[in-house]
C-alpha positions as CSV (number, residue, x, y, z in Angstrom):
1,M,0.2,0.1,0.1
2,L,1.1,3.5,-0.7
3,V,0.6,6.0,2.3
4,C,-0.8,9.4,1.6
5,G,-1.2,11.7,4.6
6,S,-3.9,9.9,6.7
7,C,-5.2,8.0,4.0
8,L,-4.2,4.6,2.3
9,V,-3.9,4.7,-1.4
10,S,-3.2,1.4,-3.3
11,E,-1.0,1.3,-6.2
12,E,-3.8,-0.1,-8.2
13,S,-6.0,3.1,-7.3
14,L,-3.2,5.2,-8.9
15,L,-3.8,3.6,-12.3
16,A,-5.9,5.9,-14.6
17,A,-9.1,4.8,-16.1
18,D,-8.2,6.8,-19.2
19,G,-11.6,7.9,-19.7
20,A,-13.2,11.0,-21.0
21,G,-13.7,13.5,-17.8
22,A,-10.9,11.7,-15.8
23,K,-9.3,14.5,-13.6
24,T,-6.1,15.8,-14.7
25,Y,-3.5,17.9,-13.2
26,P,-1.6,20.1,-15.9
27,T,2.1,20.7,-15.5
28,P,3.1,24.4,-15.2
29,V,5.9,24.0,-17.8
30,P,8.7,26.5,-17.1
31,P,9.7,29.1,-20.0
32,R,11.7,27.4,-22.7
33,G,15.3,27.0,-21.5
34,A,14.8,27.8,-17.9
35,R,16.6,25.4,-15.6
36,Q,15.2,24.1,-12.3
37,T,17.6,24.3,-9.0
38,M,16.3,21.3,-7.2
39,W,19.5,19.6,-7.5
40,E,23.1,21.2,-6.8
41,L,24.7,20.1,-10.0
42,E,28.3,21.7,-8.9
43,R,28.2,19.3,-5.8
44,L,26.8,16.4,-7.5
45,S,29.5,16.6,-10.2
46,R,32.2,15.8,-7.8
47,T,33.4,12.0,-7.7
48,P,31.5,10.5,-4.9
49,E,33.3,8.3,-2.3
50,T,33.0,4.6,-3.2
51,F,32.9,1.5,-0.9
52,P,33.0,-2.3,-1.4
53,V,29.9,-4.4,-1.3
54,T,30.5,-6.6,1.9
55,T,27.5,-8.7,1.2
56,A,27.7,-12.1,-0.4
57,P,28.1,-12.8,-3.3
58,F,29.3,-9.3,-4.3
59,D,32.1,-9.4,-1.8
60,A,33.9,-11.9,-3.9
61,M,33.3,-10.1,-7.1
62,S,35.6,-7.0,-6.9
63,G,38.1,-8.4,-9.4
64,E,35.6,-9.2,-12.2
65,A,35.1,-7.3,-15.4
66,V,31.9,-5.8,-14.2
67,R,32.4,-5.0,-10.6
68,P,30.0,-4.2,-7.8
69,L,30.4,-1.3,-5.8
70,M,28.5,1.3,-3.6
71,Y,29.0,5.0,-3.7
72,A,27.8,7.8,-1.5
73,G,24.3,9.1,-2.3
74,E,22.3,12.0,-0.6
75,P,21.4,12.1,3.0
76,Y,18.0,10.7,3.8
77,R,16.1,11.9,6.8
78,G,19.4,13.0,8.3
79,R,21.3,9.7,7.7
80,P,24.0,8.8,5.0
81,T,22.9,6.6,2.0
82,R,25.0,4.6,-0.4
83,V,23.9,3.5,-3.9
84,F,24.6,0.0,-5.2
85,A,26.1,-0.2,-8.8
86,W,27.7,-2.4,-11.5
87,M,30.6,-0.7,-13.3
88,G,32.6,-2.1,-16.2
89,F,34.8,-1.3,-19.0
90,P,35.6,-2.8,-22.7
91,A,38.7,-4.9,-22.8
92,N,40.8,-2.4,-24.8
93,A,39.8,0.7,-22.6
94,S,43.0,2.5,-21.1
95,P,44.0,5.8,-20.0
96,S,46.0,6.1,-23.4
97,S,42.9,5.1,-25.3
98,P,39.9,6.2,-23.5
99,V,36.4,5.0,-24.5
100,P,32.9,6.5,-24.5
101,G,30.6,5.7,-21.7
102,I,26.9,5.3,-20.8
103,V,24.7,5.7,-17.9
104,L,22.1,2.9,-17.6
105,V,18.9,3.7,-15.6
106,H,16.5,0.7,-14.7
107,G,12.7,0.8,-14.6
108,G,10.0,0.0,-12.3
109,G,10.3,-3.8,-13.2
110,G,14.0,-3.7,-12.5
111,T,17.1,-3.1,-10.5
112,A,20.9,-2.5,-11.5
113,F,21.4,-5.0,-14.3
114,R,24.9,-6.4,-14.7
115,T,24.0,-8.1,-18.1
116,W,22.9,-4.5,-19.3
117,V,26.6,-3.2,-18.5
118,R,28.2,-6.1,-20.1
119,T,26.1,-5.5,-23.3
120,W,27.3,-2.0,-23.5
121,N,30.9,-3.1,-22.7
122,E,30.7,-5.5,-25.7
123,R,29.7,-2.5,-27.8
124,G,32.8,-0.5,-26.8
125,Y,31.4,1.6,-23.9
126,A,32.3,2.0,-20.4
127,A,29.1,1.7,-18.4
128,I,27.5,1.9,-14.9
129,A,24.2,0.8,-13.9
130,M,22.8,1.9,-10.5
131,D,20.0,0.6,-8.4
132,T,17.5,3.8,-7.7
133,C,15.7,2.3,-4.9
134,G,18.0,1.2,-2.4
135,H,18.1,-2.5,-3.5
136,L,20.6,-5.1,-4.0
137,P,20.1,-7.0,-7.3
138,L,19.4,-10.4,-5.9
139,P,18.9,-13.0,-7.3
140,L,21.6,-11.9,-9.9
141,D,20.8,-11.3,-13.6
142,T,17.0,-11.6,-13.6
143,D,13.8,-9.5,-13.3
144,G,13.1,-11.8,-10.4
145,K,12.7,-10.3,-6.8
146,P,13.1,-9.9,-3.9
147,W,15.9,-7.3,-4.4
148,P,16.3,-6.9,-0.8
149,A,17.1,-3.4,0.8
150,H,20.3,-2.8,2.5
151,E,21.4,-0.8,5.6
152,W,22.4,2.3,3.6
153,S,19.1,2.5,1.5
154,G,17.4,5.7,0.8
155,P,13.7,6.0,-0.2
156,A,12.1,3.0,-1.9
157,G,10.7,3.7,-5.4
158,W,8.9,4.2,-7.7
159,G,7.0,7.6,-8.4
160,G,7.3,8.6,-4.7
161,F,3.5,9.4,-4.6
162,A,3.2,8.0,-0.9
163,S,5.9,10.4,0.4
164,V,4.7,13.8,-1.6
165,G,4.0,15.7,1.6
166,D,7.6,15.1,3.0
167,D,10.7,17.4,2.6
168,P,11.5,17.1,-1.2
169,H,15.0,16.1,-0.3
170,D,13.7,13.1,1.3
171,Q,11.7,12.0,-1.7
172,W,12.4,9.1,-4.2
173,T,12.7,11.3,-7.2
174,Y,15.2,13.7,-5.5
175,H,17.2,10.8,-4.5
176,A,16.9,8.7,-7.6
177,V,17.9,11.8,-9.8
178,A,20.8,12.6,-7.7
179,A,22.1,8.8,-7.7
180,V,22.0,9.0,-11.5
181,I,24.1,12.1,-11.6
182,L,26.6,10.9,-9.1
183,G,26.9,7.6,-11.2
184,H,27.7,9.8,-14.2
185,S,30.4,11.7,-12.1
186,L,31.9,8.4,-10.9
187,L,32.0,6.9,-14.5
188,R,33.6,10.2,-15.9
189,A,36.2,10.1,-13.2
190,Q,37.6,6.8,-14.5
191,P,41.0,7.3,-16.3
192,Q,40.1,4.9,-19.2
193,V,36.8,6.8,-19.9
194,D,36.3,10.0,-22.2
195,A,34.4,12.4,-20.1
196,T,33.3,14.2,-23.2
197,R,31.5,11.1,-24.7
198,I,29.2,9.9,-22.0
199,G,25.3,9.5,-22.6
200,I,22.6,8.2,-20.7
201,T,19.5,5.9,-21.4
202,G,16.7,4.7,-19.1
203,I,13.8,2.5,-19.3
204,S,10.2,3.1,-18.0
205,W,10.6,4.9,-14.7
206,G,14.2,5.1,-15.7
207,G,13.0,6.9,-18.8
208,Y,11.1,9.3,-16.6
209,L,14.3,9.9,-14.6
210,T,16.6,10.3,-17.9
211,N,14.1,13.1,-18.9
212,I,14.8,15.0,-15.6
213,V,18.6,14.2,-15.7
214,A,18.7,15.6,-19.2
215,G,17.5,18.9,-18.1
216,V,19.6,19.0,-15.0
217,D,23.0,17.5,-16.0
218,T,24.7,19.6,-18.7
219,R,27.8,17.3,-19.0
220,L,25.9,14.6,-21.1
221,R,26.7,14.1,-24.5
222,F,23.3,12.6,-25.4
223,A,20.2,11.3,-23.6
224,V,17.7,8.5,-24.6
225,P,14.6,8.1,-22.6
226,V,12.6,4.8,-23.4
227,Y,8.8,5.0,-22.7
228,G,9.2,7.5,-20.0
229,C,8.1,10.9,-20.3
230,G,6.4,13.9,-18.6
231,F,3.1,15.3,-18.1
232,I,2.2,12.3,-15.7
233,G,-0.8,14.1,-14.2
234,E,-2.5,14.5,-17.7
235,G,-3.0,11.2,-19.2
236,S,-0.5,8.6,-18.3
237,A,-1.2,5.2,-16.3
238,W,-1.2,7.0,-13.0
239,S,-4.1,9.0,-11.9
240,L,-3.2,11.4,-9.0
241,R,-6.7,12.3,-8.0
242,N,-6.3,9.9,-5.3
243,L,-3.6,12.1,-3.5
244,G,-6.1,14.9,-3.2
245,D,-5.9,18.1,-5.4
246,D,-3.1,19.9,-3.2
247,Q,-0.7,16.8,-3.0
248,A,-1.4,15.9,-6.7
249,Q,-0.4,19.5,-7.7
250,R,2.6,19.4,-5.5
251,W,3.9,16.2,-7.0
252,V,3.5,17.6,-10.6
253,R,5.5,20.8,-9.5
254,L,8.3,18.9,-7.9
255,W,8.7,15.8,-10.0
256,D,7.1,15.9,-13.3
257,P,9.8,15.6,-16.1
258,A,8.1,18.3,-18.2
259,M,9.3,20.6,-15.3
260,Y,12.9,20.0,-16.2
261,V,13.6,18.3,-19.8
262,G,13.0,21.8,-21.4
263,G,16.4,22.6,-20.1
264,A,18.0,19.9,-21.9
265,T,20.5,20.9,-24.9
266,M,22.1,17.7,-25.7
267,P,20.8,15.6,-28.5
268,M,18.0,13.4,-27.4
269,L,16.4,10.1,-28.8
270,F,13.0,9.3,-27.7
271,C,11.8,5.8,-28.0
272,N,8.3,4.4,-27.3
273,G,5.5,2.3,-28.7
274,T,2.0,3.3,-29.8
275,N,0.2,1.1,-27.3
276,D,2.4,1.8,-24.2
277,R,0.2,1.3,-21.2
278,F,2.1,3.5,-19.0
279,Y,3.2,6.6,-21.1
280,R,0.6,7.4,-23.7
281,P,0.9,9.2,-27.0
282,P,-0.4,12.6,-26.2
283,I,1.9,13.1,-23.2
284,W,4.7,11.5,-24.7
285,H,4.6,13.6,-27.9
286,R,4.3,16.7,-25.9
287,T,7.4,15.8,-24.0
288,T,9.4,15.5,-27.1
289,L,8.6,19.0,-28.1
290,L,10.3,20.6,-25.1
291,P,14.1,20.0,-25.3
292,Q,16.2,22.8,-26.6
293,G,18.7,20.6,-28.4
294,P,18.0,18.2,-31.5
295,V,15.4,15.7,-31.0
296,T,15.1,12.3,-32.6
297,R,11.9,10.1,-32.3
298,A,11.5,6.2,-32.8
299,Y,7.9,5.6,-32.2
300,K,7.2,2.0,-33.0
301,M,3.8,0.3,-33.6
302,R,3.0,-2.1,-30.7
303,M,6.7,-1.9,-29.3
304,P,6.4,-4.0,-26.2
305,H,7.3,-2.7,-22.6
306,G,10.0,-4.1,-20.7
307,H,13.8,-4.5,-19.9
308,G,16.1,-6.5,-22.2
309,A,15.8,-6.3,-25.9
310,A,12.4,-4.5,-25.8
311,G,13.9,-1.5,-23.8
312,D,17.1,-1.7,-25.8
313,P,16.0,-1.1,-29.4
314,P,19.0,-0.9,-31.9
315,E,18.1,2.8,-32.8
316,I,19.9,3.6,-29.3
317,R,23.1,2.1,-30.1
318,A,23.1,3.6,-33.7
319,F,22.4,7.1,-32.0
320,A,25.1,6.7,-29.5
321,D,27.7,5.6,-32.0
322,A,26.8,8.5,-34.3
323,L,27.5,11.1,-31.6
324,C,30.4,9.2,-29.7
325,R,32.3,7.2,-32.4
326,N,31.6,9.1,-35.7
327,A,29.3,6.4,-37.1
328,T,26.5,6.9,-39.5
329,P,23.7,8.9,-37.7
330,L,20.1,8.1,-37.9
331,P,17.8,10.0,-40.4
332,S,16.7,13.3,-39.5
333,W,13.1,14.8,-39.9
334,T,11.7,18.2,-40.3
335,S,8.8,19.5,-38.4
336,L,5.8,17.9,-39.5
337,R,3.1,20.0,-41.4
338,V,-0.7,19.1,-41.6
339,D,-3.0,20.3,-44.0
340,G,-6.4,18.9,-43.6
341,R,-5.6,15.3,-43.4
342,R,-2.6,15.6,-45.6
343,L,0.9,14.9,-43.6
344,T,4.2,16.3,-44.9
345,A,7.6,16.3,-43.6
346,T,11.1,16.0,-44.9
347,I,13.6,13.4,-43.9
348,R,17.3,13.4,-44.5
349,A,19.4,10.2,-44.6
350,H,22.9,10.6,-43.6
351,G,26.1,8.9,-44.7
352,A,25.8,5.4,-46.1
353,A,22.3,4.5,-44.9
354,P,19.7,5.7,-47.4
355,I,15.9,5.4,-46.7
356,A,14.5,2.1,-47.6
357,A,10.8,2.7,-46.9
358,T,8.5,5.3,-45.6
359,R,4.9,4.9,-44.1
360,L,2.0,6.4,-42.7
361,V,1.1,5.2,-39.4
362,F,-2.4,5.9,-37.9
363,T,-5.2,4.9,-35.9
364,T,-8.9,5.4,-36.2
365,G,-9.6,4.2,-32.8
366,R,-11.5,6.0,-30.1
367,E,-10.7,3.5,-27.3
368,P,-8.4,4.1,-24.5
369,W,-4.8,4.9,-25.9
370,P,-3.3,1.4,-25.0
371,D,-6.3,-0.4,-26.7
372,R,-6.3,1.4,-29.9
373,H,-5.4,-0.5,-33.3
374,W,-2.7,1.3,-35.3
375,Q,-2.0,0.3,-38.9
376,A,0.3,1.5,-41.6
377,I,0.2,2.2,-45.3
378,P,3.1,3.4,-47.6
379,A,4.0,7.0,-47.8
380,H,5.4,8.8,-50.9
381,L,9.0,9.8,-50.6
382,D,10.5,12.3,-53.3
383,P,14.0,11.1,-53.5
384,Q,15.2,14.4,-54.8
385,T,14.0,16.5,-52.1
386,G,13.4,13.9,-49.2
387,T,9.8,15.1,-48.8
388,V,7.5,12.4,-47.4
389,T,3.7,12.9,-48.0
390,A,0.7,10.9,-47.1
391,T,-3.1,11.3,-46.5
392,A,-4.5,10.0,-43.4
393,P,-8.1,8.4,-43.7
394,A,-11.0,10.5,-43.0
395,D,-11.8,8.7,-39.7
396,A,-8.2,8.7,-38.6
397,Q,-7.7,10.0,-34.9
398,A,-3.9,10.3,-34.9
399,A,-1.2,9.7,-37.5
400,Y,2.4,10.2,-38.0
401,L,5.1,9.2,-40.7
402,D,7.9,7.0,-40.2
403,A,11.0,5.7,-42.1
404,T,13.2,2.8,-42.0
405,D,16.7,3.2,-43.5
406,Q,18.6,0.3,-45.2
407,R,20.1,-0.8,-41.6
408,G,16.5,-1.6,-40.5
409,L,16.6,1.5,-38.2
410,L,13.3,3.4,-37.7
411,T,12.8,6.9,-37.0
412,S,9.4,8.9,-36.9
413,S,8.1,12.4,-37.4
414,E,6.2,14.4,-35.0
415,L,2.4,13.0,-34.4
416,A,-0.5,14.7,-35.4
417,F,-3.9,14.4,-33.4
418,L,-6.6,14.8,-36.1
419,A,-9.9,14.3,-34.3
420,K,-12.1,17.5,-34.2
């Protein structure tokens, strides 16, 4: 159960009904480019103190390629905390030949995953994956719980709805964002890592955190939120009405990613699926419009929600490699233009990956967003100008254009909401 003031609020009761007339809590988005000051970036940019993990089996793993450690987190209710993390490096990483790096932020169905670090090490990146909820990742290398707490744990995740009335510095989002930024600081302090080439990706609640971190931590080379977005009080899976109006509005002002991601200036790739249960098309699309830096979208029909391959689509590696290893970038789109039901945008392929196919993706459904049927028809691509055009059916409620390049990588335009 989640506790809110004197009332008990079950997690199930926070799931939105997604129906017309459901109460929403708009996010008071700051002026474009404004940076919030909840986190002290200068202090969090210092290398945190590290500690060995003395709990079995971690106490015997300090010499492994991907090693466990703890580092100092933010104080919680007046006592010190530590964050568990895995950190690893490619075999060829050295101070004389530093490698790029990536910060890996798990979602609500996960913890710090050693296998995720290994995957990015094999791709040529140093990597750190931290647990943002005060857990130890036991049993190892699985989504299975219990993920026990440890004696240095801070607040439990996720969302922090139960503690919204507490001092902000004792709430989960504050601690989780700080843990991610400190993990970045630790990774960039390693002599075999190129501190100018470190990015971040996060899945689900980790994507939620990635949006906030992107607007706070100016040192990042790129950011990739998967699923997670802002405007949580305006059409996500979580209904805040059971918190009460005052507490719901307080949560939005303190912790909604839309309050922060507008300060992001690094390139960002937003990945999601059309039928995501938690982070739905209108609020996801609005979030992608907020950053100041370049935005790329990969919006996929019925992309499943989860860790592993689901939360690590191949577009992320290509995006990272383009920015950190001079590889061929993903195609880029101009702003979508809508004339009646005709959608037009321009796509630019780069380097050695020409466009293989373009489509119009649309839904005529009026059901709750997770239940709508999406379908695709070919769109017309002018090979000389890169202009992509298509006309949505008369009953289409929402639509967008997408393209697949010859590597099989997909990018998409902005969304258009066509219902009158």
